[in-house]
C-alpha positions as CSV (number, residue, x, y, z in Angstrom):
1,M,246.3,-55.8,9.5
2,E,248.9,-57.0,7.0
3,N,248.3,-60.7,8.0
4,E,244.5,-60.3,7.3
5,L,245.4,-58.9,3.8
6,I,247.7,-61.8,2.9
7,L,245.0,-64.3,4.2
8,E,242.3,-62.5,2.0
9,K,244.6,-62.7,-1.0
10,L,245.5,-66.3,-0.2
11,N,241.8,-67.2,0.0
12,L,241.1,-65.7,-3.3
13,I,244.0,-67.5,-4.9
14,E,242.7,-70.8,-3.5
15,K,239.0,-70.2,-4.8
16,Y,240.5,-69.5,-8.2
17,I,242.6,-72.7,-8.3
18,V,239.5,-74.6,-7.1
19,G,237.6,-73.1,-9.9
20,L,240.1,-74.6,-12.4
21,K,239.7,-78.2,-11.2
22,E,237.4,-80.6,-13.3
23,I,236.9,-83.3,-10.5
24,L,235.7,-82.1,-7.0
25,N,235.3,-84.1,-3.9
26,V,232.6,-83.0,-1.2
27,E,235.0,-80.9,0.7
28,V,236.2,-78.8,-2.3
29,L,232.6,-78.6,-3.5
30,L,231.6,-77.0,-0.3
31,D,234.1,-74.3,-0.6
32,Y,233.3,-73.8,-4.3
33,T,229.5,-73.6,-3.8
34,G,229.2,-72.4,-0.3
35,F,226.5,-75.0,0.5
36,A,226.4,-77.0,3.6
37,K,227.6,-80.6,3.6
38,S,224.1,-81.6,4.7
39,H,222.6,-79.8,1.5
40,I,225.0,-81.5,-0.8
41,Y,224.3,-85.0,0.5
42,K,220.6,-84.2,0.3
43,M,221.0,-83.4,-3.4
44,V,223.0,-86.4,-3.8
45,H,220.3,-88.6,-2.3
46,K,217.7,-87.1,-4.5
47,S,219.7,-87.4,-7.5
48,Q,219.6,-83.6,-8.1
49,I,223.3,-83.2,-9.1
50,P,225.4,-85.7,-11.0
51,Y,228.1,-87.5,-9.0
52,S,230.4,-90.7,-9.2
53,K,231.4,-93.0,-6.5
54,P,234.3,-95.0,-8.3
55,G,235.5,-96.8,-5.2
56,G,232.1,-97.1,-3.7
57,K,232.8,-94.8,-0.9
58,V,234.0,-91.2,-1.9
59,L,231.7,-88.9,-3.8
60,F,233.1,-87.0,-6.8
61,F,231.6,-84.3,-8.9
62,E,232.4,-83.1,-12.4
63,R,232.6,-79.4,-12.6
64,T,230.8,-78.3,-15.8
65,K,231.8,-75.3,-17.7
66,K,229.1,-72.6,-18.6
């Protein structure tokens, strides 16, 4: 029971820290948004979300402030 509480609190802290990042990769974006990886790639393919590919391989997304 105590381990579950610790893990829950760690997950909340991790989500808060991710929310502070300005640039996200696909894996972090998945955790941040809760979307499926295929949905993220589909939105990229349809140019529905802004992204960059500085090295030509890895996708990066800029988190915008509301």
